[in-house]
C-alpha positions as CSV (number, residue, x, y, z in Angstrom):
1,M,-63.0,-21.9,-47.7
2,G,-66.3,-22.6,-45.6
3,V,-65.3,-26.1,-46.4
4,L,-62.0,-25.9,-44.7
5,H,-63.2,-24.0,-41.6
6,Q,-65.7,-26.9,-41.2
7,L,-62.8,-29.4,-41.7
8,H,-60.9,-27.8,-38.6
9,A,-64.5,-27.6,-36.5
10,D,-64.6,-31.4,-36.9
11,G,-61.2,-31.7,-35.4
12,H,-58.9,-31.9,-38.7
13,T,-55.4,-29.8,-39.2
14,V,-56.0,-27.6,-42.0
15,I,-52.8,-26.1,-43.5
16,I,-52.8,-23.9,-46.6
17,V,-49.9,-22.3,-48.7
18,T,-51.3,-19.1,-50.0
19,H,-49.8,-15.5,-51.0
20,D,-53.3,-14.2,-50.6
21,H,-53.2,-12.4,-46.8
22,G,-56.8,-12.1,-46.9
23,V,-56.7,-15.9,-47.1
24,A,-54.1,-16.0,-44.2
25,K,-56.0,-13.9,-41.9
26,Q,-58.7,-16.1,-41.5
27,A,-55.9,-18.7,-40.2
28,Q,-55.5,-19.2,-36.8
29,R,-51.5,-18.7,-37.1
30,I,-49.7,-17.2,-39.9
31,V,-46.1,-18.6,-40.6
32,E,-44.1,-16.7,-43.0
33,I,-41.0,-17.7,-45.1
34,S,-39.5,-16.0,-48.2
35,D,-36.0,-18.1,-49.3
36,G,-36.6,-21.0,-47.2
37,R,-36.3,-19.4,-43.9
38,I,-39.5,-18.8,-41.4
39,I,-39.5,-15.2,-40.9
40,A,-42.9,-14.5,-39.1
41,D,-44.3,-17.2,-37.2
42,E,-47.6,-14.9,-35.3
43,I,-51.1,-16.1,-33.8
44,N,-53.9,-14.7,-35.3
45,Q,-55.5,-12.6,-32.6
46,S,-58.9,-11.4,-35.1
47,C,-59.7,-15.2,-35.2
48,P,-62.0,-17.0,-32.8
49,E,-60.6,-18.8,-30.3
50,D,-61.1,-22.8,-31.4
51,R,-63.8,-24.7,-29.4
52,L,-61.7,-28.0,-30.1
53,A,-58.4,-26.2,-28.3
54,Q,-60.0,-25.5,-25.0
55,H,-61.9,-28.9,-24.2
56,I,-58.4,-31.7,-25.5
57,P,-59.4,-34.2,-23.3
58,V,-56.5,-35.5,-21.3
59,V,-54.7,-39.0,-22.3
60,R,-53.5,-41.2,-18.6
61,D,-50.8,-43.0,-19.6
62,N,-51.1,-46.6,-17.5
63,G,-47.8,-47.9,-18.0
64,R,-49.0,-51.6,-18.4
65,A,-51.7,-51.1,-20.7
66,S,-49.7,-48.5,-22.8
67,L,-47.2,-51.0,-22.9
68,W,-49.4,-53.7,-24.8
69,R,-50.7,-51.3,-27.0
70,S,-46.8,-50.2,-28.1
71,I,-45.7,-53.9,-28.4
72,H,-49.2,-54.3,-30.5
73,E,-48.6,-51.5,-32.6
74,S,-44.8,-52.5,-33.3
75,M,-45.8,-56.0,-34.6
76,R,-48.7,-54.8,-36.8
77,M,-45.9,-52.3,-38.4
78,A,-43.6,-54.8,-38.7
79,W,-46.2,-57.5,-40.0
80,R,-47.0,-55.2,-42.6
81,S,-43.5,-53.7,-43.4
82,L,-42.7,-58.0,-43.9
83,L,-46.1,-58.4,-46.4
84,G,-44.8,-55.9,-48.2
85,H,-41.3,-56.4,-49.0
86,R,-41.7,-60.0,-50.1
87,M,-38.4,-60.9,-52.2
88,R,-36.4,-58.2,-49.4
89,T,-37.9,-60.4,-45.9
90,F,-37.0,-63.8,-48.5
91,L,-33.5,-62.7,-49.1
92,S,-32.8,-61.6,-45.7
93,M,-34.3,-65.2,-44.5
94,L,-32.3,-66.8,-46.8
95,G,-29.1,-65.1,-46.1
96,I,-30.0,-66.0,-41.8
97,I,-30.6,-69.8,-43.1
98,I,-27.4,-70.0,-44.7
99,G,-25.2,-68.2,-42.3
100,I,-26.5,-70.6,-39.2
101,S,-26.0,-73.6,-41.4
102,S,-22.4,-72.6,-42.5
103,V,-21.5,-72.5,-38.3
104,V,-23.2,-75.6,-37.8
105,S,-21.4,-77.1,-40.5
106,S,-18.1,-75.6,-39.4
107,M,-18.8,-76.7,-35.9
108,A,-19.4,-80.2,-36.9
109,V,-16.4,-80.5,-39.4
110,G,-14.0,-79.5,-36.3
111,E,-15.6,-81.7,-34.2
112,G,-15.1,-84.5,-36.7
113,A,-12.1,-83.6,-37.0
114,R,-10.4,-83.7,-33.4
115,P,-8.7,-86.4,-32.2
116,D,-10.3,-88.9,-30.1
117,H,-8.9,-88.3,-26.4
118,H,-11.3,-91.0,-25.0
119,E,-9.5,-94.1,-27.0
């Protein structure tokens, strides 16, 4: 339990699933579940207040930087997804290429079949 308390003091979220009420009494919050339903959710008053909870820094959203950070993170996730699923990426790309080329060729055939009005 000492290691878990140290991890919590370092700022990590620790979730313990237990049937032992003695272990549960060492947590800041106790949630009781029975048959898949929450029957109790209480804050443990005997547990000392966390120092980190008192000094949570406030992050200000400054609009433009936040937007670029969000776009950058989205692009990184998309790139990882493309590289992680190479076959799916290849098949999607192949489908798009076939679709575009079929539209272009149908338009070319349509233009070629149209009677020439200039002559």
